[in-house]
C-alpha positions as CSV (number, residue, x, y, z in Angstrom):
1,M,-9.5,-4.4,13.7
2,A,-7.8,-7.6,12.6
3,I,-10.3,-7.9,9.7
4,V,-9.8,-4.2,8.7
5,L,-6.0,-4.6,8.7
6,T,-6.1,-7.8,6.7
7,M,-8.5,-6.4,4.2
8,F,-6.3,-3.3,3.9
9,L,-3.3,-5.4,3.0
10,L,-5.4,-7.5,0.6
11,G,-6.9,-4.4,-0.9
12,A,-3.4,-2.9,-1.4
13,I,-2.2,-6.0,-3.2
14,L,-5.3,-6.2,-5.4
15,G,-5.2,-2.5,-6.2
16,F,-1.5,-2.9,-7.0
17,V,-2.0,-5.7,-9.5
18,G,-5.4,-4.5,-10.8
19,A,-7.3,-7.6,-9.8
20,G,-10.9,-7.7,-8.7
21,G,-10.4,-10.1,-5.8
22,S,-13.9,-10.8,-4.7
23,G,-13.0,-14.5,-4.6
24,F,-9.9,-13.7,-2.5
25,I,-12.1,-11.8,0.0
26,I,-14.4,-14.8,0.3
27,A,-11.4,-17.2,0.7
28,I,-9.7,-15.1,3.4
29,L,-12.9,-14.5,5.4
30,T,-13.7,-18.2,5.5
31,L,-10.2,-19.6,6.0
32,V,-8.6,-17.0,8.3
33,F,-11.6,-15.6,10.2
34,K,-13.8,-18.7,10.0
35,I,-16.7,-16.6,8.6
36,P,-19.5,-18.9,7.3
37,I,-19.3,-19.2,3.5
38,H,-22.8,-17.8,2.9
39,T,-22.0,-14.7,5.1
40,A,-18.7,-14.3,3.2
41,L,-20.5,-14.5,-0.1
42,A,-23.1,-11.9,1.0
43,T,-20.3,-9.5,2.3
44,S,-18.2,-9.8,-0.9
45,L,-21.1,-9.3,-3.3
46,T,-22.5,-6.3,-1.4
47,A,-19.1,-4.7,-1.1
48,M,-18.8,-4.8,-4.9
49,A,-21.7,-2.4,-5.2
50,F,-19.7,0.3,-3.5
51,T,-16.3,-0.4,-5.1
52,S,-17.8,-0.8,-8.6
53,L,-19.7,2.5,-8.3
54,S,-16.6,4.6,-8.0
55,G,-15.0,2.6,-10.9
56,A,-18.2,3.1,-13.0
57,F,-18.1,6.9,-12.4
58,S,-14.5,7.0,-13.4
59,H,-15.1,5.1,-16.6
60,Y,-18.1,7.3,-17.4
61,R,-16.0,10.4,-17.2
62,E,-13.5,8.8,-19.6
63,G,-16.3,7.9,-22.1
64,N,-15.8,4.2,-21.7
65,I,-19.4,3.2,-20.9
66,S,-22.4,2.4,-23.1
67,I,-25.1,3.7,-20.8
68,K,-28.1,2.0,-22.6
69,A,-26.4,-1.4,-22.7
70,G,-25.1,-1.1,-19.1
71,L,-28.5,-0.2,-17.7
72,L,-30.3,-2.9,-19.6
73,V,-27.9,-5.7,-18.7
74,G,-27.5,-4.4,-15.2
75,G,-31.3,-4.2,-14.6
76,F,-31.9,-7.8,-15.7
77,G,-28.7,-8.7,-13.8
78,A,-30.2,-7.3,-10.6
79,I,-33.2,-9.6,-11.0
80,G,-30.9,-12.5,-11.7
81,A,-28.8,-11.8,-8.7
82,L,-31.8,-11.7,-6.4
83,I,-32.9,-15.1,-7.7
84,G,-29.3,-16.4,-7.4
85,S,-29.1,-15.3,-3.7
86,K,-32.3,-17.3,-3.0
87,I,-30.7,-20.3,-4.8
88,A,-27.6,-19.9,-2.6
89,A,-29.6,-20.2,0.5
90,F,-30.5,-23.8,-0.4
91,I,-26.9,-24.9,-1.2
92,P,-25.2,-26.7,1.8
93,T,-22.0,-25.0,3.1
94,N,-19.6,-27.8,2.1
95,E,-20.9,-27.9,-1.5
96,M,-20.9,-24.0,-1.7
97,H,-17.1,-24.1,-1.1
98,Y,-16.6,-26.4,-4.1
99,L,-19.0,-24.6,-6.4
100,T,-17.6,-21.2,-5.7
101,G,-14.1,-22.5,-6.1
102,G,-15.1,-24.1,-9.4
103,M,-16.6,-20.8,-10.6
104,L,-13.4,-19.0,-9.8
105,F,-11.4,-21.5,-11.9
106,L,-13.8,-20.9,-14.8
107,S,-13.4,-17.1,-14.3
108,A,-9.6,-17.6,-14.7
109,I,-10.1,-19.5,-18.0
110,L,-12.3,-16.8,-19.3
111,L,-9.7,-14.2,-18.3
112,I,-7.1,-16.1,-20.3
113,L,-9.5,-16.1,-23.3
114,R,-10.1,-12.4,-23.0
115,L,-6.4,-11.5,-22.6
116,L,-5.1,-13.8,-25.4
117,L,-7.8,-13.9,-28.0
118,L,-9.6,-10.5,-27.7
119,K,-6.6,-8.1,-27.2
120,N,-6.7,-6.9,-30.8
121,K,-10.4,-6.3,-31.0
122,D,-11.5,-3.1,-32.8
123,A,-10.9,-0.2,-30.4
124,E,-13.3,2.3,-32.1
125,D,-16.4,3.2,-30.1
126,K,-19.8,2.1,-31.4
127,K,-23.2,3.5,-30.7
128,W,-25.3,0.8,-29.2
129,S,-29.0,1.0,-30.4
130,I,-32.0,-0.5,-28.6
131,H,-34.3,-2.8,-30.5
132,S,-36.1,-6.0,-29.7
133,V,-33.2,-8.4,-30.5
134,Q,-30.7,-6.4,-28.5
135,I,-33.1,-6.2,-25.6
136,M,-33.5,-10.0,-25.6
137,K,-29.7,-10.4,-25.8
138,A,-29.2,-7.9,-22.9
139,A,-31.9,-9.7,-20.9
140,C,-30.3,-13.1,-21.4
141,L,-26.8,-11.8,-20.5
142,G,-28.0,-10.0,-17.5
143,M,-30.1,-12.8,-16.1
144,I,-27.3,-15.4,-16.6
145,T,-24.5,-13.3,-15.1
146,G,-26.8,-12.0,-12.3
147,I,-27.7,-15.5,-11.3
148,L,-24.1,-16.6,-11.3
149,S,-23.1,-13.6,-9.2
150,G,-26.0,-14.0,-6.7
151,T,-25.5,-17.7,-6.3
152,F,-21.7,-17.8,-5.9
153,G,-21.0,-14.3,-4.5
154,I,-18.5,-13.3,-7.3
155,G,-18.5,-10.4,-9.6
156,S,-18.7,-12.5,-12.8
157,T,-16.5,-9.8,-14.4
158,P,-15.0,-12.1,-17.1
159,F,-18.5,-13.4,-18.0
160,I,-20.0,-10.0,-18.3
161,Q,-17.1,-8.6,-20.3
162,L,-17.0,-11.5,-22.8
163,G,-20.8,-11.3,-23.1
164,L,-20.7,-7.5,-23.9
165,L,-17.9,-8.1,-26.4
166,T,-19.3,-11.1,-28.3
167,F,-23.0,-11.1,-27.6
168,L,-23.8,-7.3,-27.7
169,G,-20.9,-6.3,-30.0
170,L,-19.3,-3.6,-27.8
171,T,-15.6,-2.8,-28.2
172,L,-13.0,-3.9,-25.6
173,R,-12.8,-0.5,-24.0
174,Q,-16.6,-0.1,-23.9
175,S,-17.0,-3.6,-22.4
176,I,-14.5,-2.9,-19.6
177,G,-16.2,0.3,-18.6
178,T,-19.7,-0.9,-19.1
179,T,-19.0,-4.0,-16.9
180,M,-18.4,-1.7,-14.0
181,L,-21.8,-0.2,-14.5
182,V,-23.5,-3.6,-14.8
183,I,-21.9,-4.9,-11.6
184,V,-23.5,-2.1,-9.5
185,P,-27.2,-3.2,-9.8
186,I,-26.1,-6.9,-9.8
187,A,-24.3,-6.4,-6.4
188,V,-27.3,-4.4,-5.0
189,G,-29.8,-7.1,-6.1
190,G,-27.6,-9.9,-4.7
191,G,-27.0,-7.9,-1.5
192,V,-30.7,-7.4,-1.0
193,G,-31.4,-11.1,-1.6
194,F,-28.7,-12.2,0.9
195,S,-29.9,-9.7,3.4
196,T,-33.5,-11.0,3.3
197,E,-32.1,-14.5,3.9
198,G,-30.3,-13.3,7.0
199,F,-26.8,-13.8,5.7
200,L,-25.6,-10.2,5.5
201,D,-23.5,-9.0,8.4
202,V,-23.5,-5.2,8.3
203,T,-20.6,-4.8,10.7
204,L,-18.4,-7.2,8.7
205,L,-19.4,-5.4,5.5
206,I,-18.2,-2.1,6.9
207,Q,-14.9,-3.6,8.1
208,V,-14.3,-5.1,4.7
209,L,-15.2,-1.9,2.8
210,I,-12.9,0.3,5.0
211,G,-10.0,-2.1,4.6
212,T,-10.2,-2.9,0.9
213,M,-11.1,0.6,-0.4
214,L,-8.3,2.3,1.5
215,G,-5.8,-0.5,0.5
216,A,-6.9,-0.5,-3.1
217,Y,-6.6,3.3,-3.4
218,I,-3.0,3.2,-2.1
219,G,-2.0,0.1,-4.0
220,A,-3.3,1.4,-7.3
221,K,-0.8,4.3,-7.1
222,F,2.1,1.8,-7.5
223,T,0.6,-0.2,-10.4
224,N,2.7,1.5,-13.1
225,L,5.8,0.1,-11.4
226,V,4.9,-3.4,-12.4
227,P,5.5,-4.9,-15.9
228,K,2.3,-5.7,-17.8
229,V,3.1,-9.4,-18.0
230,V,3.1,-9.5,-14.2
231,L,-0.2,-7.7,-14.0
232,K,-1.8,-10.1,-16.5
233,A,-0.4,-13.1,-14.6
234,A,-1.7,-11.7,-11.3
235,M,-5.2,-11.2,-12.8
236,I,-5.3,-14.9,-13.8
237,L,-3.6,-16.3,-10.6
238,T,-5.9,-14.3,-8.3
239,P,-9.1,-16.4,-9.0
240,I,-7.1,-19.6,-9.3
241,T,-5.5,-19.1,-5.9
242,S,-8.9,-18.2,-4.4
243,G,-10.5,-21.3,-5.9
244,L,-7.7,-23.5,-4.5
245,I,-8.1,-22.1,-1.0
246,L,-11.9,-22.6,-1.1
247,M,-11.7,-26.1,-2.5
248,F,-8.8,-27.5,-0.4
């Protein structure tokens, strides 16, 4: 019950500020509840499959998703996440804390880049066509982000969004929506990999899902009360704070 209530409060805060928070979930599970880092990674990554699915459906209804690009990148991402979860099994616990913390810092840097440099990118939708070059680009992007997600248990949202924007040429609105679709198979692939390694705790997963999904649903209803500058700052500070907790 303590985990459910804590995740509910955390989910409400994350839903309120519009941050993903997978790193925060890992940090709280390891610091407060003394959950082994690999189990925390497996729980956080698998939970994203459920939370991202609802987000992807919402974006699909709003017309924000490039289905072809999302399925291609996500398909290769699932393979990468499966590989990444196998890599994670060989990384010692102490080193995993530092590596995951470092990845969260890098995520924050990429978020700053996205918010500051790409805010004026053309907002008109583009039809994404499949050909050999695009397939190769999608495969590279999916494998790289999938391995990062599977190895460090994070969503790699900034990496995926920037890749879709700059590498595949999607618009900012399309990249945001398509990222939600991409994360679903990546989270499933990583979850399967961690499960086969014996790191996935189903009871803990259910507790985290109940708490975060209920909290995020309620917290999101108050988002419009916060100035945009506060939301942007929160998006950047969330991975930085998570990284600091894991590293120190």
